[in-house]
C-alpha positions, 0 to 999 in steps of 0.5 A: 480320734476313733473309739470302737467298742463291740461285744458279741454273745453267741448262744449255743443250742445243741441239736444232737440227741446225745447233747439235748440235756446238756446246756453249753456255755455262750461264746463271748467276745469283746473288742475295745480300740482307741486311735489318736492321730495328728500331723503337722505340715512344715514350711518346706512342704514336708509333713510329720505325723504321729499316731497312737492306737490301743486295742484290747480283745477278750474272748471266752469259748467253751470249746477252747477254754479249760479243755486239756489235751486229754479231755476226750477219750481217743482224741488228741486236742490242742489244749489252746485257750481263747485269744485275749490280748492288749496292745499299744502301737505308736507310729511316727511318719515323715512325708517328703514333698517332692519338687513339682507336686 
């Protein structure tokens, strides 16, 4: 079993004189993952295995979130959002023991 949880917060401090009075939001990301695996060796020497993995990623970035394609004059933006996802993976393996090994 493997469990991982990490969180990162990056403070943004503008250094341009044009932005000096405006505070920018922090960039925040969180990753949580859990992995379980097991295997069974059969009498023939072959092995069967099973693995389950769950991962959840959540982020917020002021430079991407709530920024429409036409937010800035004379600039065409992509209109993307910060990545957020959750996923499940199930793996089944079968290893064959070759003669002589």
